[in-house]
C-alpha positions as a Markdown table, in Angstrom:
| # | Residue | x | y | z |
|---|---|---|---|---|
| 1 | Met | 0.1 | 0.0 | 0.0 |
| 2 | Val | 2.8 | 2.3 | 0.7 |
| 3 | Ala | 4.3 | 1.9 | -2.7 |
| 4 | Asp | 0.7 | 2.7 | -4.2 |
| 5 | Asn | 0.6 | 5.8 | -2.1 |
| 6 | Gln | 4.0 | 6.8 | -3.3 |
| 7 | Gln | 2.9 | 6.2 | -7.0 |
| 8 | Arg | -0.2 | 8.2 | -6.4 |
| 9 | Leu | 1.9 | 11.3 | -5.0 |
| 10 | Gly | 4.6 | 11.2 | -7.6 |
| 11 | Ala | 5.0 | 12.9 | -10.9 |
| 12 | Glu | 7.1 | 12.8 | -14.0 |
| 13 | Ile | 7.8 | 14.8 | -16.9 |
| 14 | Gln | 7.7 | 13.1 | -20.1 |
| 15 | Arg | 9.3 | 14.2 | -23.4 |
| 16 | Arg | 7.0 | 13.9 | -26.3 |
| 17 | Asp | 9.0 | 15.5 | -29.2 |
| 18 | Ala | 11.7 | 18.1 | -29.5 |
| 19 | Arg | 9.7 | 20.9 | -27.9 |
| 20 | Ser | 6.8 | 19.2 | -26.2 |
| 21 | Tyr | 6.5 | 17.6 | -22.8 |
| 22 | Gly | 3.7 | 16.1 | -20.6 |
| 23 | Val | 3.5 | 16.0 | -16.8 |
| 24 | Cys | 2.1 | 13.1 | -15.5 |
| 25 | Gly | 0.8 | 12.6 | -11.7 |
| 26 | Ala | 0.2 | 14.9 | -8.9 |
| 27 | Met | 1.9 | 18.4 | -8.9 |
| 28 | Thr | 2.0 | 19.0 | -5.0 |
| 29 | Phe | 4.5 | 20.0 | -2.2 |
| 30 | Asp | 5.5 | 16.3 | -2.2 |
| 31 | Ser | 6.4 | 16.1 | -6.0 |
| 32 | Val | 7.4 | 19.6 | -7.2 |
| 33 | Thr | 11.1 | 19.5 | -6.1 |
| 34 | Asp | 11.5 | 16.3 | -8.1 |
| 35 | Leu | 9.6 | 17.8 | -11.1 |
| 36 | Trp | 12.0 | 20.9 | -11.0 |
| 37 | Arg | 15.0 | 18.6 | -11.0 |
| 38 | Gln | 13.5 | 16.6 | -13.9 |
| 39 | Ser | 13.1 | 19.8 | -16.0 |
| 40 | Ala | 16.5 | 21.1 | -15.6 |
| 41 | Glu | 17.4 | 20.1 | -19.3 |
| 42 | Met | 13.8 | 21.0 | -20.5 |
| 43 | Phe | 14.7 | 24.8 | -21.5 |
| 44 | Ser | 18.1 | 24.2 | -22.9 |
| 45 | Gly | 18.2 | 25.5 | -26.6 |
| 46 | Gln | 14.4 | 25.9 | -26.8 |
| 47 | Thr | 12.5 | 29.2 | -27.9 |
| 48 | Val | 9.2 | 27.6 | -27.6 |
| 49 | Leu | 7.9 | 24.7 | -25.1 |
| 50 | Asn | 4.5 | 23.3 | -25.1 |
| 51 | Ile | 3.7 | 21.5 | -21.6 |
| 52 | Asp | 0.8 | 19.3 | -21.5 |
| 53 | Leu | -0.9 | 19.0 | -18.2 |
| 54 | Ala | -3.7 | 16.7 | -19.3 |
| 55 | Asp | -2.4 | 13.8 | -17.2 |
| 56 | Val | -2.1 | 15.8 | -13.9 |
| 57 | Thr | -4.0 | 14.1 | -11.3 |
| 58 | His | -4.1 | 16.6 | -8.4 |
| 59 | Thr | -2.3 | 19.9 | -7.9 |
| 60 | Asp | -2.1 | 22.3 | -5.2 |
| 61 | Ser | -0.2 | 25.9 | -4.7 |
| 62 | Ala | 3.1 | 24.2 | -5.0 |
| 63 | Gly | 2.2 | 22.9 | -8.5 |
| 64 | Leu | 1.1 | 26.7 | -9.6 |
| 65 | Ala | 4.3 | 28.0 | -8.1 |
| 66 | Leu | 6.3 | 25.4 | -10.2 |
| 67 | Leu | 4.5 | 26.7 | -13.5 |
| 68 | Val | 5.5 | 30.2 | -12.5 |
| 69 | Glu | 9.0 | 29.2 | -11.9 |
| 70 | Trp | 9.2 | 27.3 | -15.3 |
| 71 | Leu | 7.9 | 30.5 | -16.9 |
| 72 | Cys | 10.6 | 32.7 | -15.2 |
| 73 | Glu | 13.3 | 30.1 | -16.3 |
| 74 | Ala | 12.1 | 30.1 | -19.8 |
| 75 | Ser | 12.2 | 33.9 | -19.8 |
| 76 | Arg | 15.7 | 33.9 | -18.5 |
| 77 | Gln | 16.7 | 31.7 | -21.3 |
| 78 | Gly | 14.7 | 33.5 | -24.0 |
| 79 | Ala | 12.1 | 31.0 | -24.5 |
| 80 | Arg | 8.4 | 30.8 | -24.2 |
| 81 | Ile | 6.2 | 28.3 | -22.5 |
| 82 | Glu | 2.7 | 27.4 | -23.7 |
| 83 | Phe | 0.6 | 25.2 | -21.0 |
| 84 | Leu | -1.9 | 23.0 | -22.5 |
| 85 | Asn | -4.8 | 21.4 | -20.7 |
| 86 | Leu | -4.4 | 23.3 | -17.6 |
| 87 | Pro | -6.4 | 21.3 | -14.7 |
| 88 | Ala | -9.5 | 23.0 | -13.2 |
| 89 | Gln | -8.0 | 22.8 | -9.9 |
| 90 | Met | -4.8 | 24.8 | -11.2 |
| 91 | Leu | -7.0 | 27.5 | -13.0 |
| 92 | Ala | -8.9 | 28.1 | -9.8 |
| 93 | Leu | -5.6 | 28.6 | -7.8 |
| 94 | Ala | -4.5 | 30.9 | -10.5 |
| 95 | Gly | -7.7 | 32.7 | -10.5 |
| 96 | Val | -7.2 | 33.4 | -6.7 |
| 97 | Ala | -3.5 | 34.4 | -7.3 |
| 98 | Asn | -4.5 | 36.6 | -10.3 |
| 99 | Leu | -2.3 | 34.6 | -12.6 |
| 100 | Glu | -4.5 | 33.5 | -15.3 |
| 101 | Gln | -3.0 | 35.7 | -17.9 |
| 102 | Leu | 0.3 | 34.6 | -17.0 |
| 103 | Leu | -0.5 | 31.1 | -17.5 |
| 104 | Ala | -2.4 | 31.6 | -20.7 |
| 105 | Gly | 0.7 | 32.8 | -22.4 |
| 106 | Lys | 0.3 | 36.6 | -22.1 |
| 107 | Gln | 3.3 | 36.8 | -19.7 |
| 108 | Gly | 5.6 | 39.1 | -21.8 |
| 109 | Ser | 5.8 | 42.2 | -19.5 |
| 110 | Ala | 5.2 | 40.4 | -16.2 |
| 111 | Leu | 8.5 | 38.5 | -16.5 |
| 112 | Ser | 10.6 | 41.3 | -18.1 |
C-alpha cells in the first residue's frame, strides 16, 4: 500500500517530441522538487516549449508555483512556454492568485 500511495503522490515529466513535454501525476508539495530537477534540461536550446498538463491528477499551490518558476526560467533563457490542458484545480488557484493571464501565455511584460 505504501508503494501505491508513493506512486499516486509522485509525478514525472515525459518528453513527447523536440519541444513538447507532458506532466503525469500529482503536482503537489510532495512532488514539485522532483519535477523541478527533472525539468533542468527542458529549457536548453528551446525557444518555445509546450507543456501538456492533461495527465496531472492533483495539484496545489506548489504546482502553481512550479509553473510560474518554469515561466521565469524560460524567460531567463529567451524561451516561451505554452501550457496545454491546465487542470481546473490549477485554474482555480491561478484565479485566486490573479495569474490567469500569466499562465495563458500573456506573460511578456510580467517577467521582464
